[in-house]
C-alpha positions in Angstrom: -36.7 12.7 -27.2 -36.4 16.1 -25.8 -39.5 17.9 -24.6 -39.9 21.6 -23.8 -41.8 23.3 -21.1 -44.2 26.1 -21.6 -41.5 28.8 -21.5 -39.7 27.1 -24.3 -36.6 26.1 -22.4 -35.3 22.6 -22.5 -36.5 20.3 -19.7 -36.1 16.7 -18.7 -35.0 14.4 -21.6 -38.0 12.0 -21.3 -37.4 8.7 -23.2 -40.2 6.8 -24.9 -38.6 3.4 -25.7 -40.4 1.2 -28.2 -41.7 -2.0 -26.7 -39.1 -4.7 -27.3 -39.7 -8.2 -28.5 -37.6 -11.2 -29.6 -35.8 -14.2 -28.5 -33.5 -12.5 -26.0 -36.3 -10.5 -24.6 -38.2 -13.6 -23.9 -35.2 -15.1 -22.1 -35.0 -11.9 -20.0 -38.6 -12.2 -19.0 -38.2 -15.7 -17.7 -35.0 -14.7 -15.8 -36.9 -11.8 -14.3 -39.8 -13.9 -13.2 -37.5 -16.3 -11.3 -35.6 -13.4 -9.7 -38.8 -11.6 -8.8 -40.3 -14.8 -7.3 -37.1 -15.2 -5.3 -37.1 -11.6 -4.1 -40.7 -11.5 -2.9 -40.7 -14.9 -1.3 -37.4 -14.9 0.7 -38.6 -12.7 3.5 -41.7 -14.7 4.0 -40.3 -18.3 3.8 -38.8 -19.9 6.9 -36.1 -22.5 7.4 -35.4 -24.0 10.8 -37.9 -21.6 12.2 -36.1 -18.5 10.9 -36.8 -16.1 8.0 -34.9 -17.4 4.9 -33.1 -14.1 4.4 -32.9 -11.2 6.9 -30.6 -8.2 6.7 -31.4 -6.4 10.0 -28.7 -3.7 10.1 -30.5 -1.9 13.0 -30.1 -4.8 15.4 -27.0 -6.1 13.6 -28.6 -9.5 12.9 -28.4 -11.4 9.6 -29.9 -14.6 8.5 -29.0 -16.5 5.4 -30.8 -19.8 4.6 -31.2 -20.8 8.3 -27.8 -19.6 9.5 -27.9 -16.8 12.0 -25.0 -14.3 12.0 -24.5 -12.0 15.0 -22.3 -8.9 15.4 -19.5 -11.4 16.3 -19.8 -12.8 12.8 -19.4 -9.4 11.1 -16.1 -10.4 9.6 -18.0 -13.1 7.7 -20.6 -10.6 6.5 -17.8 -8.2 5.4 -16.1 -11.1 3.5 -19.4 -12.0 1.8 -19.8 -8.4 0.6 -16.2 -8.5 -0.7 -16.9 -11.7 -2.6 -20.1 -10.2 -4.1 -18.1 -7.2 -5.3 -15.3 -9.4 -6.7 -17.9 -11.5 -8.5 -19.4 -8.4 -10.1 -15.8 -7.3 -11.1 -15.0 -10.7 -12.6 -18.3 -10.9 -14.3 -17.9 -7.4 -15.8 -14.4 -8.1 -17.1 -15.7 -11.2 -19.0 -19.3 -10.2 -19.9 -19.5 -6.4 -19.6 -22.5 -4.8 -18.0 -24.8 -7.9 -18.4 -25.6 -7.8 -14.7 -27.4 -4.5 -15.2 -29.6 -5.6 -18.0 -30.5 -9.1 -16.7 -30.2 -9.2 -12.9 -30.2 -5.7 -11.4 -33.5 -5.1 -9.4 -33.7 -1.6 -10.8 -33.8 -2.9 -14.4 -36.0 -5.8 -13.7 -38.7 -3.7 -12.0 -38.4 -0.9 -14.5 -38.4 -2.9 -17.7 -40.3 -6.0 -16.7 -42.9 -4.5 -14.4 -43.5 -0.8 -14.6 -42.9 -0.3 -18.4 -45.0 -3.3 -19.3 -47.9 -1.8 -17.3 -47.3 1.4 -19.1 -47.4 -0.3 -22.5 -50.6 -2.1 -21.4 -52.4 1.1 -20.3 -51.0 3.8 -22.6 -49.8 1.8 -25.6 -46.4 1.8 -27.4 -43.9 4.7 -27.5 -45.8 6.7 -30.2 -49.1 6.5 -28.3 -47.4 7.4 -25.0 -45.8 10.5 -26.5 -49.0 11.5 -28.2 -50.9 11.1 -24.9 -48.4 13.2 -23.0 -48.5 16.0 -25.6 -52.3 16.1 -25.7 -54.5 18.2 -23.4 -56.2 16.8 -20.3 -59.3 15.0 -21.4 -61.3 12.1 -20.0 -59.1 9.5 -21.7 -55.8 11.0 -20.5 -57.1 11.4 -16.9 -58.3 7.8 -16.8 -55.1 6.4 -18.2 -52.8 8.5 -16.1 -54.7 7.9 -12.9 -54.9 4.2 -13.5 -51.2 3.9 -14.3 -50.0 5.9 -11.3 -52.4 4.1 -9.0 -51.1 0.8 -10.1 -47.5 2.2 -9.8 -48.3 3.2 -6.2 -49.7 -0.3 -5.3 -46.6 -2.0 -6.7 -44.3 0.5 -4.9 -46.2 -0.3 -1.7 -45.6 -4.0 -2.2 -41.9 -3.4 -2.9 -41.6 -1.2 0.2 -43.2 -3.8 2.4 -40.9 -6.5 1.0 -37.8 -4.2 1.5 -38.8 -3.7 5.1 -39.4 -7.4 5.6 -35.8 -7.9 4.7 -34.7 -5.1 7.1 -36.8 -5.7 10.2 -38.3 -9.2 9.6 -41.6 -10.3 8.2 -43.0 -11.0 11.7 -42.4 -7.4 12.8 -43.8 -6.1 9.5 -47.0 -8.2 10.0 -47.4 -6.6 13.4 -47.0 -3.1 12.0 -49.6 -3.8 9.3 -52.2 -5.6 11.5 -51.9 -3.8 14.9 -53.1 -0.2 15.7 -51.0 2.5 14.1 -50.4 4.3 17.4 -48.2 1.4 18.5 -46.1 1.4 15.4 -45.9 5.0 14.2 -42.3 4.8 13.0 -42.9 1.6 11.2 -46.0 3.0 9.5 -44.1 6.1 8.4 -41.2 4.0 7.1 -43.6 1.9 4.9 -45.0 5.0 3.2 -41.7 6.8 3.0 -40.1 3.8 1.1 -43.3 3.5 -1.0 -43.0 7.1 -2.2 -39.2 6.7 -2.8 -39.8 3.6 -4.9 -42.6 5.3 -6.7 -40.4 8.3 -7.5 -37.7 6.0 -8.8 -39.8 4.0 -11.1 -42.4 6.6 -12.1 -40.0 9.6 -12.7 -36.3 9.0 -12.2 -36.2 5.8 -14.2 -33.1 5.4 -16.4 -31.5 8.4 -14.5 -30.8 5.9 -11.7 -28.6 3.8 -14.2 -27.1 6.7 -16.1 -26.4 9.2 -13.4 -26.9 7.8 -9.8 -25.4 4.3 -10.1 -21.6 4.4 -10.1 -21.4 1.0 -11.8 -21.7 2.5 -15.3 -18.6 4.6 -14.7 -16.8 1.7 -13.0 -17.2 -0.5 -16.1 -15.0 1.8 -18.1 -12.1 0.9 -15.9 -12.9 -2.8 -15.9 -13.6 -3.4 -19.5 -10.8 -4.2 -22.0 -10.7 -5.3 -25.7 -11.5 -8.9 -24.8 -14.7 -8.1 -22.7 -17.9 -9.3 -24.3 -20.4 -6.4 -24.6 -23.5 -5.5 -26.6 -21.9 -3.8 -29.6 -22.5 -2.8 -33.2 -20.3 -4.5 -35.8 -19.3 -1.4 -37.7 -16.9 -3.3 -40.0 -19.9 -5.1 -41.4 -22.5 -2.4 -41.0 -20.7 0.7 -42.4 -21.2 2.7 -44.4 -24.9 2.8 -43.7 -27.4 3.2 -46.4 -31.1 2.9 -47.1 -32.3 -0.4 -48.6 -32.1 -0.1 -52.4 -34.5 -2.0 -54.6 -32.5 -1.3 -57.8 -28.9 -2.3 -58.2 -26.4 0.6 -58.0 -22.7 1.0 -58.0 -22.9 2.4 -54.4 -21.7 -0.2 -52.0 -23.2 0.1 -48.5 -22.9 -2.0 -45.3 -25.7 -4.2 -43.8 -27.0 -1.4 -41.6 -30.0 0.2 -43.4 -30.2 3.1 -40.9 -33.7 2.1 -39.8 -33.1 3.4 -36.2 -35.0 0.6 -34.4 -32.0 -0.1 -32.2 -32.2 3.5 -30.9 -36.0 3.4 -30.6 -36.0 0.3 -28.3 -33.1 1.5 -26.1 -34.4 2.2 -22.5 -31.6 4.7 -21.9 -32.0 6.4 -25.3 -28.5 5.8 -26.7 -27.4 4.9 -30.2 -25.4 1.6 -29.8 -23.8 2.3 -33.2 -21.7 5.1 -31.6 -19.8 2.6 -29.6 -19.7 1.3 -26.0 -21.2 3.9 -23.7 -21.7 4.0 -19.9 -25.5 4.4 -20.4 -25.7 1.0 -22.1 -27.0 -1.6 -19.6 -26.7 -4.6 -22.0 -30.4 -5.2 -22.0 -30.1 -6.7 -25.5 -33.2 -5.0 -26.8 -31.2 -3.6 -29.7 -30.0 -7.1 -30.7 -33.5 -8.4 -31.0 -34.8 -5.4 -33.0 -31.8 -5.5 -35.4 -32.1 -9.2 -35.9 -35.7 -8.9 -36.9 -34.7 -6.4 -39.6 -31.8 -8.5 -40.8 -34.2 -11.5 -41.2 -36.6 -9.4 -43.3 -33.9 -8.2 -45.7 -32.2 -11.6 -45.9 -29.0 -10.6 -44.1 -27.0 -12.5 -41.5 -28.2 -12.0 -37.9 -26.2 -10.3 -35.2 -25.2 -7.0 -36.8 -25.6 -6.0 -33.2 -24.6 -8.7 -30.8 -22.2 -9.8 -28.1 -18.8 -8.9 -29.4 -15.4 -7.9 -28.0 -13.5 -5.0 -29.5 -10.7 -7.2 -30.9 -13.3 -9.1 -32.9 -14.9 -6.0 -34.3 -11.5 -4.3 -35.2 -9.4 -7.2 -36.2 -11.7 -10.3 -36.3 -9.8 -12.0 -33.6 -11.6 -14.9 -32.1 -12.9 -14.5 -28.5 -10.6 -15.8 -25.8 -10.6 -15.3 -22.0 -7.5 -13.3 -21.2 -5.1 -13.6 -18.3 -6.7 -10.7 -16.4 -10.0 -12.6 -16.3 -8.2 -15.8 -15.1 -6.5 -13.7 -12.4 -9.7 -12.2 -11.1 -11.3 -15.7 -11.2 -8.4 -17.2 -9.3 -8.5 -14.6 -6.5 -12.3 -15.0 -6.3 -11.9 -18.8 -6.0 -9.3 -18.4 -3.2 -11.5 -16.0 -1.2 -14.5 -18.4 -1.7 -12.4 -21.2 -0.3 -11.5 -19.1 2.8 -15.1 -18.0 3.3 -16.3 -21.6 3.0 -13.8 -22.9 5.5 -14.8 -20.1 8.0 -18.5 -21.0 7.6 -17.7 -24.7 8.1 -15.7 -24.0 11.3 -18.3 -21.5 12.6 -19.8 -22.7 15.9 -23.5 -22.3 16.8 -22.5 -21.4 20.3 -19.6 -18.9 20.6 -17.7 -19.0 23.9 -15.3 -16.4 25.1 -13.4 -16.8 28.4 -11.1 -14.1 29.8 -9.2 -13.8 33.0 -10.7 -11.1 35.2 -8.6 -8.0 34.6 -6.4 -6.7 37.4 -6.4 -10.0 39.4 -3.6 -12.4 40.2 -3.8 -16.0 41.1 -5.1 -16.9 44.6 -4.0 -19.7 46.9 -6.7 -22.0 48.1 -5.3 -23.6 51.3 -1.9 -25.2 51.0 -2.4 -27.4 48.0 -4.6 -25.5 45.5 -4.5 -22.3 43.4 -7.3 -20.5 41.6 -7.8 -17.9 38.9 -10.8 -15.7 38.4 -12.5 -15.7 34.9 -15.4 -14.1 33.1 -17.1 -16.0 30.3 -19.6 -15.0 27.7 -21.7 -17.5 25.8 -23.6 -16.4 22.6 -26.3 -18.6 21.1 -26.5 -18.2 17.3 -29.5 -20.5 16.9 -33.2 -20.0 17.4 -33.3 -22.8 20.0 -33.0 -22.7 23.8 -29.9 -24.6 24.9 -29.5 -26.3 28.2 -25.8 -26.6 28.8 -23.1 -27.6 31.2 -19.9 -25.6 31.5 -16.8 -27.6 32.5 -13.0 -27.7 32.2 -11.5 -30.1 29.7 -9.0 -31.1 32.4 -10.9 -33.6 34.7 -8.7 -32.6 37.7 -9.8 -29.0 37.6 -12.6 -27.6 39.8 -15.0 -24.7 39.0 -16.5 -22.5 41.7 -19.2 -20.3 40.2 -19.9 -16.8 41.4 -22.4 -16.1 38.6 -23.8 -19.2 37.1 -26.3 -20.1 34.3 -27.2 -23.4 32.7 -29.8 -22.2 30.1 -28.8 -20.2 27.0 -31.8 -18.4 25.5 -32.3 -18.5 21.7 -30.4 -15.8 19.9 -29.3 -14.6 23.3 -26.2 -14.6 25.6 -25.3 -15.4 29.2 -22.4 -14.3 31.3 -20.5 -16.5 33.8 -18.1 -15.6 36.6 -16.1 -18.3 38.2 -12.9 -19.5 39.8 -10.9 -22.2 38.1 -9.1 -24.2 40.9 -6.1 -26.5 40.2 -4.0 -28.7 42.5 -0.5 -27.4 43.0 1.1 -30.7 42.3 -0.2 -30.6 38.7 1.2 -27.1 38.0 4.6 -27.3 36.3 4.8 -23.9 34.7 3.9 -20.3 35.7 1.6 -20.1 32.6 -0.4 -23.1 31.4 -3.4 -23.6 29.1 -7.0 -23.8 30.3 -9.6 -25.2 28.0 -13.3 -25.1 28.6 -16.2 -27.0 27.0 -19.9 -26.3 26.5 -21.8 -29.6 26.7 -25.4 -30.1 25.7 -27.1 -33.5 25.3 -23.7 -35.2 25.7 -22.2 -33.3 22.8 -19.4 -30.7 22.9 -21.0 -27.6 21.2 -18.1 -25.1 21.8 -14.7 -24.8 23.3 -12.7 -21.8 24.6 -9.0 -21.4 25.4 -7.3 -19.1 27.9 -4.4 -19.1 30.2 -4.0 -20.2 33.9 -1.3 -18.5 36.0 0.2 -20.0 39.2 3.5 -20.4 41.0 4.9 -24.0 40.5 5.7 -25.9 43.6 9.4 -25.7 44.6 9.9 -22.4 42.7 10.5 -19.2 44.7 
């Protein structure tokens, strides 16, 4: 519905969607409740002493369900993001933009939180429009103030949750409870994100989905005639015509042109005009149309989940080869990712020969090489360890030594590896080191040992 400003020029196309109801809408509500509970609880739940989910890009530290990922594990994080994108692509090819309508945080907050508060305070679409067009009186001031105050409170809660994911719930608690002067940047960040979220959900709204988010345009590339999308069955519905009480010779389709499918659409489109990038597959139009069909004794799902081949040619739905191809690639990448997670060590050890050094003779019967080692603890526990060579005949002479590895920390070692000359058969041999804690090998590292074999000039 297009409003005009005082000068008469066209302004923002504000949308007043009718409050949806129906079976699919009820399913969406329960899905939203579960996802909202998960979203708000993850930063404040702990597993193995760590936040359940942490995405600290500033310190480059990530935690997922008790597993700590450091910058050295960035390849795993990048692979996880790739899997997520591939999942969305595969999901879209098969089920269209269902992600947007049922799982996207923007849609869940907008439709299941902010709009429902708006319906509660201001009433349905007609009442909201009438209120906006009326002059400022006591009723309008009270309703608008109440609505936007609640919007700000919810935006404040979202902002704090968002920061809990980014900086950690413990740090966020310090920012909230301790004096502001000690956490000025954190305090500013909380309010900055509060007003950003408030602007998104109080003003930008569907513009985020129709203009800002690139996914709507991406779906046009991914969809094909076999993709299931929310669509109008024009073969059955056309030509449209008003419901006739008397029998006439004019034959019309099942669509009675009531317009309810347009009135409930949160992005303001007419689904009867075909698949559009603004459609987020929220299924509100399906529920509203089904209610009408039941009232006029017509079959349900004039608007439903269809693919284009079914609408045009009544071909049954089948998953095509492209979908299987995407799924196969996703499965392979998941296997690779799972194997990398399985092989991942809690203690990462890197040993390198000191640059610019050669081997050194130790008396007449021994040779040494100088090494630098870095040990990184990816757990939240202090580890007392022993560093040794896997070859029992080797000796280690430490220049810089440590035997305690701090939680989520690192230590550096500098040492000589000494071998007896009578055991050296080649100029370059392998050297394997082990990190031992509580009698268990936590990590190993491989490098090379250089020496002149006996009897070789």
